[in-house]
mmCIF file of the N, C-alpha and C atoms, coordinates in Angstrom:
data_MODEL
# 
_entry.id   MODEL 
# 
loop_
_atom_site.group_PDB 
_atom_site.id 
_atom_site.type_symbol 
_atom_site.label_atom_id 
_atom_site.label_alt_id 
_atom_site.label_comp_id 
_atom_site.label_asym_id 
_atom_site.label_entity_id 
_atom_site.label_seq_id 
_atom_site.pdbx_PDB_ins_code 
_atom_site.Cartn_x 
_atom_site.Cartn_y 
_atom_site.Cartn_z 
_atom_site.occupancy 
_atom_site.B_iso_or_equiv 
_atom_site.pdbx_formal_charge 
_atom_site.auth_seq_id 
_atom_site.auth_comp_id 
_atom_site.auth_asym_id 
_atom_site.auth_atom_id 
_atom_site.pdbx_PDB_model_num 
ATOM 1   N N  . MET A 1 1  ? -3.205 4.100   -9.034  1.00 0.00 ? 1  MET A N  1 
ATOM 2   C CA . MET A 1 1  ? -1.687 4.516   -9.462  1.00 0.00 ? 1  MET A CA 1 
ATOM 3   C C  . MET A 1 1  ? -1.731 4.981   -10.945 1.00 0.00 ? 1  MET A C  1 
ATOM 4   N N  . SER A 1 2  ? -1.058 6.210   -11.062 1.00 0.00 ? 2  SER A N  1 
ATOM 5   C CA . SER A 1 2  ? -1.274 6.754   -12.317 1.00 0.00 ? 2  SER A CA 1 
ATOM 6   C C  . SER A 1 2  ? 0.082  6.348   -13.243 1.00 0.00 ? 2  SER A C  1 
ATOM 7   N N  . GLN A 1 3  ? -0.023 6.590   -14.287 1.00 0.00 ? 3  GLN A N  1 
ATOM 8   C CA . GLN A 1 3  ? 0.958  6.102   -15.376 1.00 0.00 ? 3  GLN A CA 1 
ATOM 9   C C  . GLN A 1 3  ? 2.410  6.504   -14.810 1.00 0.00 ? 3  GLN A C  1 
ATOM 10  N N  . LYS A 1 4  ? 2.331  7.957   -14.608 1.00 0.00 ? 4  LYS A N  1 
ATOM 11  C CA . LYS A 1 4  ? 3.669  8.611   -14.125 1.00 0.00 ? 4  LYS A CA 1 
ATOM 12  C C  . LYS A 1 4  ? 4.383  7.833   -12.955 1.00 0.00 ? 4  LYS A C  1 
ATOM 13  N N  . ASP A 1 5  ? 3.248  7.437   -11.914 1.00 0.00 ? 5  ASP A N  1 
ATOM 14  C CA . ASP A 1 5  ? 3.630  6.721   -10.713 1.00 0.00 ? 5  ASP A CA 1 
ATOM 15  C C  . ASP A 1 5  ? 4.245  5.008   -11.124 1.00 0.00 ? 5  ASP A C  1 
ATOM 16  N N  . ALA A 1 6  ? 3.640  4.570   -12.085 1.00 0.00 ? 6  ALA A N  1 
ATOM 17  C CA . ALA A 1 6  ? 3.994  3.330   -12.898 1.00 0.00 ? 6  ALA A CA 1 
ATOM 18  C C  . ALA A 1 6  ? 5.498  3.270   -13.327 1.00 0.00 ? 6  ALA A C  1 
ATOM 19  N N  . ASN A 1 7  ? 5.988  4.291   -13.791 1.00 0.00 ? 7  ASN A N  1 
ATOM 20  C CA . ASN A 1 7  ? 7.410  4.295   -14.391 1.00 0.00 ? 7  ASN A CA 1 
ATOM 21  C C  . ASN A 1 7  ? 8.471  4.704   -13.597 1.00 0.00 ? 7  ASN A C  1 
ATOM 22  N N  . LYS A 1 8  ? 8.100  5.322   -12.321 1.00 0.00 ? 8  LYS A N  1 
ATOM 23  C CA . LYS A 1 8  ? 9.153  5.546   -11.440 1.00 0.00 ? 8  LYS A CA 1 
ATOM 24  C C  . LYS A 1 8  ? 9.897  4.334   -10.659 1.00 0.00 ? 8  LYS A C  1 
ATOM 25  N N  . VAL A 1 9  ? 11.371 4.570   -10.483 1.00 0.00 ? 9  VAL A N  1 
ATOM 26  C CA . VAL A 1 9  ? 12.025 3.325   -9.802  1.00 0.00 ? 9  VAL A CA 1 
ATOM 27  C C  . VAL A 1 9  ? 11.723 3.482   -8.291  1.00 0.00 ? 9  VAL A C  1 
ATOM 28  N N  . VAL A 1 10 ? 11.342 2.271   -7.637  1.00 0.00 ? 10 VAL A N  1 
ATOM 29  C CA . VAL A 1 10 ? 11.074 2.349   -6.270  1.00 0.00 ? 10 VAL A CA 1 
ATOM 30  C C  . VAL A 1 10 ? 12.290 1.284   -5.719  1.00 0.00 ? 10 VAL A C  1 
ATOM 31  N N  . THR A 1 11 ? 12.821 1.730   -4.492  1.00 0.00 ? 11 THR A N  1 
ATOM 32  C CA . THR A 1 11 ? 13.864 0.942   -3.929  1.00 0.00 ? 11 THR A CA 1 
ATOM 33  C C  . THR A 1 11 ? 13.291 0.493   -2.497  1.00 0.00 ? 11 THR A C  1 
ATOM 34  N N  . VAL A 1 12 ? 13.303 -0.910  -2.254  1.00 0.00 ? 12 VAL A N  1 
ATOM 35  C CA . VAL A 1 12 ? 12.768 -1.033  -0.978  1.00 0.00 ? 12 VAL A CA 1 
ATOM 36  C C  . VAL A 1 12 ? 13.603 -2.200  -0.437  1.00 0.00 ? 12 VAL A C  1 
ATOM 37  N N  . THR A 1 13 ? 13.600 -2.254  0.803   1.00 0.00 ? 13 THR A N  1 
ATOM 38  C CA . THR A 1 13 ? 13.992 -3.575  1.528   1.00 0.00 ? 13 THR A CA 1 
ATOM 39  C C  . THR A 1 13 ? 13.089 -4.668  1.538   1.00 0.00 ? 13 THR A C  1 
ATOM 40  N N  . ALA A 1 14 ? 13.410 -5.817  0.865   1.00 0.00 ? 14 ALA A N  1 
ATOM 41  C CA . ALA A 1 14 ? 12.422 -6.936  0.691   1.00 0.00 ? 14 ALA A CA 1 
ATOM 42  C C  . ALA A 1 14 ? 12.887 -8.053  1.522   1.00 0.00 ? 14 ALA A C  1 
ATOM 43  N N  . TYR A 1 15 ? 11.638 -8.648  2.063   1.00 0.00 ? 15 TYR A N  1 
ATOM 44  C CA . TYR A 1 15 ? 11.936 -9.994  2.848   1.00 0.00 ? 15 TYR A CA 1 
ATOM 45  C C  . TYR A 1 15 ? 11.563 -11.176 1.969   1.00 0.00 ? 15 TYR A C  1 
ATOM 46  N N  . LEU A 1 16 ? 12.627 -11.968 2.119   1.00 0.00 ? 16 LEU A N  1 
ATOM 47  C CA . LEU A 1 16 ? 12.402 -13.282 0.821   1.00 0.00 ? 16 LEU A CA 1 
ATOM 48  C C  . LEU A 1 16 ? 11.539 -14.397 1.605   1.00 0.00 ? 16 LEU A C  1 
ATOM 49  N N  . GLY A 1 17 ? 10.908 -14.343 2.438   1.00 0.00 ? 17 GLY A N  1 
ATOM 50  C CA . GLY A 1 17 ? 9.956  -15.516 2.957   1.00 0.00 ? 17 GLY A CA 1 
ATOM 51  C C  . GLY A 1 17 ? 10.471 -16.469 3.547   1.00 0.00 ? 17 GLY A C  1 
ATOM 52  N N  . GLN A 1 18 ? 11.932 -16.386 3.779   1.00 0.00 ? 18 GLN A N  1 
ATOM 53  C CA . GLN A 1 18 ? 12.823 -17.397 4.462   1.00 0.00 ? 18 GLN A CA 1 
ATOM 54  C C  . GLN A 1 18 ? 13.337 -16.918 5.868   1.00 0.00 ? 18 GLN A C  1 
ATOM 55  N N  . GLY A 1 19 ? 12.451 -16.746 6.826   1.00 0.00 ? 19 GLY A N  1 
ATOM 56  C CA . GLY A 1 19 ? 13.072 -16.181 7.903   1.00 0.00 ? 19 GLY A CA 1 
ATOM 57  C C  . GLY A 1 19 ? 13.390 -14.955 7.885   1.00 0.00 ? 19 GLY A C  1 
ATOM 58  N N  . ASP A 1 20 ? 14.291 -14.259 8.351   1.00 0.00 ? 20 ASP A N  1 
ATOM 59  C CA . ASP A 1 20 ? 14.935 -13.041 8.436   1.00 0.00 ? 20 ASP A CA 1 
ATOM 60  C C  . ASP A 1 20 ? 15.588 -12.278 7.251   1.00 0.00 ? 20 ASP A C  1 
ATOM 61  N N  . LYS A 1 21 ? 15.800 -13.474 6.311   1.00 0.00 ? 21 LYS A N  1 
ATOM 62  C CA . LYS A 1 21 ? 16.579 -12.914 5.046   1.00 0.00 ? 21 LYS A CA 1 
ATOM 63  C C  . LYS A 1 21 ? 15.925 -11.841 4.315   1.00 0.00 ? 21 LYS A C  1 
ATOM 64  N N  . SER A 1 22 ? 16.621 -10.683 4.265   1.00 0.00 ? 22 SER A N  1 
ATOM 65  C CA . SER A 1 22 ? 16.188 -9.560  3.308   1.00 0.00 ? 22 SER A CA 1 
ATOM 66  C C  . SER A 1 22 ? 17.089 -9.039  2.202   1.00 0.00 ? 22 SER A C  1 
ATOM 67  N N  . LYS A 1 23 ? 16.717 -8.206  1.442   1.00 0.00 ? 23 LYS A N  1 
ATOM 68  C CA . LYS A 1 23 ? 17.633 -7.736  0.287   1.00 0.00 ? 23 LYS A CA 1 
ATOM 69  C C  . LYS A 1 23 ? 16.915 -6.522  -0.024  1.00 0.00 ? 23 LYS A C  1 
ATOM 70  N N  . GLU A 1 24 ? 17.807 -5.767  -0.619  1.00 0.00 ? 24 GLU A N  1 
ATOM 71  C CA . GLU A 1 24 ? 17.469 -4.195  -1.195  1.00 0.00 ? 24 GLU A CA 1 
ATOM 72  C C  . GLU A 1 24 ? 17.438 -4.532  -2.585  1.00 0.00 ? 24 GLU A C  1 
ATOM 73  N N  . ILE A 1 25 ? 16.031 -4.208  -3.233  1.00 0.00 ? 25 ILE A N  1 
ATOM 74  C CA . ILE A 1 25 ? 15.574 -4.335  -4.610  1.00 0.00 ? 25 ILE A CA 1 
ATOM 75  C C  . ILE A 1 25 ? 15.000 -3.002  -4.945  1.00 0.00 ? 25 ILE A C  1 
ATOM 76  N N  . SER A 1 26 ? 15.410 -2.751  -6.393  1.00 0.00 ? 26 SER A N  1 
ATOM 77  C CA . SER A 1 26 ? 14.651 -1.591  -7.034  1.00 0.00 ? 26 SER A CA 1 
ATOM 78  C C  . SER A 1 26 ? 14.127 -2.330  -8.181  1.00 0.00 ? 26 SER A C  1 
ATOM 79  N N  . TYR A 1 27 ? 12.544 -1.557  -8.404  1.00 0.00 ? 27 TYR A N  1 
ATOM 80  C CA . TYR A 1 27 ? 11.763 -2.128  -9.450  1.00 0.00 ? 27 TYR A CA 1 
ATOM 81  C C  . TYR A 1 27 ? 11.211 -1.056  -10.183 1.00 0.00 ? 27 TYR A C  1 
ATOM 82  N N  . THR A 1 28 ? 10.515 -1.117  -11.232 1.00 0.00 ? 28 THR A N  1 
ATOM 83  C CA . THR A 1 28 ? 9.935  -0.201  -11.999 1.00 0.00 ? 28 THR A CA 1 
ATOM 84  C C  . THR A 1 28 ? 8.681  -0.756  -12.784 1.00 0.00 ? 28 THR A C  1 
ATOM 85  N N  . ASP A 1 29 ? 7.969  -0.207  -13.408 1.00 0.00 ? 29 ASP A N  1 
ATOM 86  C CA . ASP A 1 29 ? 7.077  -0.544  -14.246 1.00 0.00 ? 29 ASP A CA 1 
ATOM 87  C C  . ASP A 1 29 ? 5.805  -1.217  -13.440 1.00 0.00 ? 29 ASP A C  1 
ATOM 88  N N  . THR A 1 30 ? 5.384  -0.786  -12.309 1.00 0.00 ? 30 THR A N  1 
ATOM 89  C CA . THR A 1 30 ? 4.258  -1.463  -11.448 1.00 0.00 ? 30 THR A CA 1 
ATOM 90  C C  . THR A 1 30 ? 2.941  -1.502  -12.173 1.00 0.00 ? 30 THR A C  1 
ATOM 91  N N  . LYS A 1 31 ? 2.371  -2.410  -11.771 1.00 0.00 ? 31 LYS A N  1 
ATOM 92  C CA . LYS A 1 31 ? 0.887  -2.666  -12.098 1.00 0.00 ? 31 LYS A CA 1 
ATOM 93  C C  . LYS A 1 31 ? 0.215  -3.454  -11.003 1.00 0.00 ? 31 LYS A C  1 
ATOM 94  N N  . VAL A 1 32 ? -1.050 -2.923  -10.480 1.00 0.00 ? 32 VAL A N  1 
ATOM 95  C CA . VAL A 1 32 ? -1.553 -3.542  -9.671  1.00 0.00 ? 32 VAL A CA 1 
ATOM 96  C C  . VAL A 1 32 ? -2.334 -5.209  -10.405 1.00 0.00 ? 32 VAL A C  1 
ATOM 97  N N  . ILE A 1 33 ? -2.127 -6.302  -9.519  1.00 0.00 ? 33 ILE A N  1 
ATOM 98  C CA . ILE A 1 33 ? -2.577 -7.371  -9.982  1.00 0.00 ? 33 ILE A CA 1 
ATOM 99  C C  . ILE A 1 33 ? -3.596 -8.040  -9.103  1.00 0.00 ? 33 ILE A C  1 
ATOM 100 N N  . GLY A 1 34 ? -3.496 -7.573  -8.058  1.00 0.00 ? 34 GLY A N  1 
ATOM 101 C CA . GLY A 1 34 ? -4.232 -8.315  -6.858  1.00 0.00 ? 34 GLY A CA 1 
ATOM 102 C C  . GLY A 1 34 ? -4.426 -7.210  -5.608  1.00 0.00 ? 34 GLY A C  1 
ATOM 103 N N  . ASN A 1 35 ? -5.180 -7.581  -4.841  1.00 0.00 ? 35 ASN A N  1 
ATOM 104 C CA . ASN A 1 35 ? -5.328 -6.905  -3.460  1.00 0.00 ? 35 ASN A CA 1 
ATOM 105 C C  . ASN A 1 35 ? -6.391 -7.808  -2.479  1.00 0.00 ? 35 ASN A C  1 
ATOM 106 N N  . GLY A 1 36 ? -6.122 -7.675  -1.348  1.00 0.00 ? 36 GLY A N  1 
ATOM 107 C CA . GLY A 1 36 ? -6.975 -8.248  -0.206  1.00 0.00 ? 36 GLY A CA 1 
ATOM 108 C C  . GLY A 1 36 ? -6.728 -7.615  1.172   1.00 0.00 ? 36 GLY A C  1 
ATOM 109 N N  . SER A 1 37 ? -7.289 -8.290  2.002   1.00 0.00 ? 37 SER A N  1 
ATOM 110 C CA . SER A 1 37 ? -7.205 -7.659  3.189   1.00 0.00 ? 37 SER A CA 1 
ATOM 111 C C  . SER A 1 37 ? -5.947 -7.363  3.949   1.00 0.00 ? 37 SER A C  1 
ATOM 112 N N  . PHE A 1 38 ? -4.831 -8.088  3.462   1.00 0.00 ? 38 PHE A N  1 
ATOM 113 C CA . PHE A 1 38 ? -3.299 -8.020  4.044   1.00 0.00 ? 38 PHE A CA 1 
ATOM 114 C C  . PHE A 1 38 ? -2.646 -7.181  3.189   1.00 0.00 ? 38 PHE A C  1 
ATOM 115 N N  . GLY A 1 39 ? -2.889 -6.541  2.143   1.00 0.00 ? 39 GLY A N  1 
ATOM 116 C CA . GLY A 1 39 ? -2.216 -5.816  1.244   1.00 0.00 ? 39 GLY A CA 1 
ATOM 117 C C  . GLY A 1 39 ? -2.586 -5.590  -0.398  1.00 0.00 ? 39 GLY A C  1 
ATOM 118 N N  . VAL A 1 40 ? -1.652 -5.117  -1.051  1.00 0.00 ? 40 VAL A N  1 
ATOM 119 C CA . VAL A 1 40 ? -1.800 -5.194  -2.476  1.00 0.00 ? 40 VAL A CA 1 
ATOM 120 C C  . VAL A 1 40 ? -0.762 -5.690  -3.182  1.00 0.00 ? 40 VAL A C  1 
ATOM 121 N N  . VAL A 1 41 ? -1.018 -6.478  -4.439  1.00 0.00 ? 41 VAL A N  1 
ATOM 122 C CA . VAL A 1 41 ? 0.061  -7.322  -4.986  1.00 0.00 ? 41 VAL A CA 1 
ATOM 123 C C  . VAL A 1 41 ? 0.230  -6.741  -6.541  1.00 0.00 ? 41 VAL A C  1 
ATOM 124 N N  . TYR A 1 42 ? 1.547  -6.146  -6.748  1.00 0.00 ? 42 TYR A N  1 
ATOM 125 C CA . TYR A 1 42 ? 1.910  -5.495  -8.029  1.00 0.00 ? 42 TYR A CA 1 
ATOM 126 C C  . TYR A 1 42 ? 2.718  -6.506  -8.700  1.00 0.00 ? 42 TYR A C  1 
ATOM 127 N N  . GLN A 1 43 ? 2.508  -6.271  -10.099 1.00 0.00 ? 43 GLN A N  1 
ATOM 128 C CA . GLN A 1 43 ? 3.597  -6.724  -11.194 1.00 0.00 ? 43 GLN A CA 1 
ATOM 129 C C  . GLN A 1 43 ? 4.477  -5.708  -11.089 1.00 0.00 ? 43 GLN A C  1 
ATOM 130 N N  . ALA A 1 44 ? 5.997  -5.812  -11.331 1.00 0.00 ? 44 ALA A N  1 
ATOM 131 C CA . ALA A 1 44 ? 7.073  -5.090  -11.641 1.00 0.00 ? 44 ALA A CA 1 
ATOM 132 C C  . ALA A 1 44 ? 8.085  -5.879  -12.289 1.00 0.00 ? 44 ALA A C  1 
ATOM 133 N N  . ARG A 1 45 ? 9.074  -4.809  -12.505 1.00 0.00 ? 45 ARG A N  1 
ATOM 134 C CA . ARG A 1 45 ? 10.332 -5.246  -13.421 1.00 0.00 ? 45 ARG A CA 1 
ATOM 135 C C  . ARG A 1 45 ? 11.442 -5.109  -12.371 1.00 0.00 ? 45 ARG A C  1 
ATOM 136 N N  . LEU A 1 46 ? 12.274 -5.839  -12.167 1.00 0.00 ? 46 LEU A N  1 
ATOM 137 C CA . LEU A 1 46 ? 13.411 -5.478  -11.375 1.00 0.00 ? 46 LEU A CA 1 
ATOM 138 C C  . LEU A 1 46 ? 14.310 -4.689  -12.266 1.00 0.00 ? 46 LEU A C  1 
ATOM 139 N N  . CYS A 1 47 ? 15.013 -3.609  -11.884 1.00 0.00 ? 47 CYS A N  1 
ATOM 140 C CA . CYS A 1 47 ? 15.764 -2.857  -12.711 1.00 0.00 ? 47 CYS A CA 1 
ATOM 141 C C  . CYS A 1 47 ? 17.160 -3.594  -12.941 1.00 0.00 ? 47 CYS A C  1 
ATOM 142 N N  . ASP A 1 48 ? 17.901 -4.494  -11.937 1.00 0.00 ? 48 ASP A N  1 
ATOM 143 C CA . ASP A 1 48 ? 19.170 -4.826  -12.531 1.00 0.00 ? 48 ASP A CA 1 
ATOM 144 C C  . ASP A 1 48 ? 19.172 -6.215  -13.488 1.00 0.00 ? 48 ASP A C  1 
ATOM 145 N N  . THR A 1 49 ? 18.027 -6.994  -13.176 1.00 0.00 ? 49 THR A N  1 
ATOM 146 C CA . THR A 1 49 ? 17.819 -8.065  -14.021 1.00 0.00 ? 49 THR A CA 1 
ATOM 147 C C  . THR A 1 49 ? 16.912 -8.034  -15.111 1.00 0.00 ? 49 THR A C  1 
ATOM 148 N N  . ASP A 1 50 ? 16.023 -7.126  -15.186 1.00 0.00 ? 50 ASP A N  1 
ATOM 149 C CA . ASP A 1 50 ? 14.901 -6.982  -16.207 1.00 0.00 ? 50 ASP A CA 1 
ATOM 150 C C  . ASP A 1 50 ? 13.566 -8.072  -15.652 1.00 0.00 ? 50 ASP A C  1 
ATOM 151 N N  . GLU A 1 51 ? 13.747 -8.792  -14.872 1.00 0.00 ? 51 GLU A N  1 
ATOM 152 C CA . GLU A 1 51 ? 12.974 -9.924  -14.467 1.00 0.00 ? 51 GLU A CA 1 
ATOM 153 C C  . GLU A 1 51 ? 11.750 -9.403  -13.977 1.00 0.00 ? 51 GLU A C  1 
ATOM 154 N N  . ILE A 1 52 ? 10.613 -9.917  -14.491 1.00 0.00 ? 52 ILE A N  1 
ATOM 155 C CA . ILE A 1 52 ? 9.345  -9.537  -13.874 1.00 0.00 ? 52 ILE A CA 1 
ATOM 156 C C  . ILE A 1 52 ? 9.084  -10.443 -12.766 1.00 0.00 ? 52 ILE A C  1 
ATOM 157 N N  . VAL A 1 53 ? 8.583  -9.661  -11.762 1.00 0.00 ? 53 VAL A N  1 
ATOM 158 C CA . VAL A 1 53 ? 8.269  -10.263 -10.558 1.00 0.00 ? 53 VAL A CA 1 
ATOM 159 C C  . VAL A 1 53 ? 6.700  -9.742  -9.996  1.00 0.00 ? 53 VAL A C  1 
ATOM 160 N N  . ALA A 1 54 ? 6.306  -10.538 -8.937  1.00 0.00 ? 54 ALA A N  1 
ATOM 161 C CA . ALA A 1 54 ? 5.173  -9.938  -8.019  1.00 0.00 ? 54 ALA A CA 1 
ATOM 162 C C  . ALA A 1 54 ? 5.823  -9.527  -6.746  1.00 0.00 ? 54 ALA A C  1 
ATOM 163 N N  . VAL A 1 55 ? 5.228  -8.283  -6.336  1.00 0.00 ? 55 VAL A N  1 
ATOM 164 C CA . VAL A 1 55 ? 5.636  -7.624  -5.119  1.00 0.00 ? 55 VAL A CA 1 
ATOM 165 C C  . VAL A 1 55 ? 4.391  -7.566  -4.418  1.00 0.00 ? 55 VAL A C  1 
ATOM 166 N N  . LYS A 1 56 ? 4.479  -7.951  -3.125  1.00 0.00 ? 56 LYS A N  1 
ATOM 167 C CA . LYS A 1 56 ? 3.417  -7.913  -2.229  1.00 0.00 ? 56 LYS A CA 1 
ATOM 168 C C  . LYS A 1 56 ? 3.694  -6.565  -1.255  1.00 0.00 ? 56 LYS A C  1 
ATOM 169 N N  . LYS A 1 57 ? 2.770  -5.394  -1.194  1.00 0.00 ? 57 LYS A N  1 
ATOM 170 C CA . LYS A 1 57 ? 2.850  -4.633  -0.228  1.00 0.00 ? 57 LYS A CA 1 
ATOM 171 C C  . LYS A 1 57 ? 1.895  -4.612  0.950   1.00 0.00 ? 57 LYS A C  1 
ATOM 172 N N  . VAL A 1 58 ? 2.391  -5.028  2.131   1.00 0.00 ? 58 VAL A N  1 
ATOM 173 C CA . VAL A 1 58 ? 1.594  -5.492  3.231   1.00 0.00 ? 58 VAL A CA 1 
ATOM 174 C C  . VAL A 1 58 ? 1.125  -4.106  3.898   1.00 0.00 ? 58 VAL A C  1 
ATOM 175 N N  . LEU A 1 59 ? -0.175 -4.121  4.065   1.00 0.00 ? 59 LEU A N  1 
ATOM 176 C CA . LEU A 1 59 ? -0.457 -2.977  4.888   1.00 0.00 ? 59 LEU A CA 1 
ATOM 177 C C  . LEU A 1 59 ? -0.576 -2.945  6.445   1.00 0.00 ? 59 LEU A C  1 
ATOM 178 N N  . GLN A 1 60 ? -0.008 -2.060  7.004   1.00 0.00 ? 60 GLN A N  1 
ATOM 179 C CA . GLN A 1 60 ? 0.269  -2.099  8.629   1.00 0.00 ? 60 GLN A CA 1 
ATOM 180 C C  . GLN A 1 60 ? -1.042 -1.727  9.232   1.00 0.00 ? 60 GLN A C  1 
ATOM 181 N N  . ASP A 1 61 ? -1.380 -2.547  10.286  1.00 0.00 ? 61 ASP A N  1 
ATOM 182 C CA . ASP A 1 61 ? -2.616 -1.983  10.828  1.00 0.00 ? 61 ASP A CA 1 
ATOM 183 C C  . ASP A 1 61 ? -2.252 -1.067  11.896  1.00 0.00 ? 61 ASP A C  1 
ATOM 184 N N  . ARG A 1 62 ? -2.695 0.178   12.068  1.00 0.00 ? 62 ARG A N  1 
ATOM 185 C CA . ARG A 1 62 ? -2.080 1.256   13.022  1.00 0.00 ? 62 ARG A CA 1 
ATOM 186 C C  . ARG A 1 62 ? -2.099 0.640   14.427  1.00 0.00 ? 62 ARG A C  1 
ATOM 187 N N  . ARG A 1 63 ? -3.054 -0.246  14.554  1.00 0.00 ? 63 ARG A N  1 
ATOM 188 C CA . ARG A 1 63 ? -3.292 -0.683  16.186  1.00 0.00 ? 63 ARG A CA 1 
ATOM 189 C C  . ARG A 1 63 ? -1.981 -1.621  16.844  1.00 0.00 ? 63 ARG A C  1 
ATOM 190 N N  . PHE A 1 64 ? -1.112 -1.954  15.564  1.00 0.00 ? 64 PHE A N  1 
ATOM 191 C CA . PHE A 1 64 ? -0.004 -3.045  16.035  1.00 0.00 ? 64 PHE A CA 1 
ATOM 192 C C  . PHE A 1 64 ? 1.470  -2.300  15.929  1.00 0.00 ? 64 PHE A C  1 
ATOM 193 N N  . LYS A 1 65 ? 1.419  -0.814  15.561  1.00 0.00 ? 65 LYS A N  1 
ATOM 194 C CA . LYS A 1 65 ? 2.727  -0.305  15.303  1.00 0.00 ? 65 LYS A CA 1 
ATOM 195 C C  . LYS A 1 65 ? 3.245  0.255   16.602  1.00 0.00 ? 65 LYS A C  1 
# 
């Protein structure tokens, strides 16, 4: 991820890990902090609260789409 990409604002629908609850969030200042077979984990800053969070981007297996 380039420095330019790290500073752009990203808006996604996030699932909170509690059943089907979801919330739209916007974040910026992303930095890769981990990765594995299920996806990539980023450190990011929420735009509305300036809170530092971890965001997991899960990779979708094309066989199951």
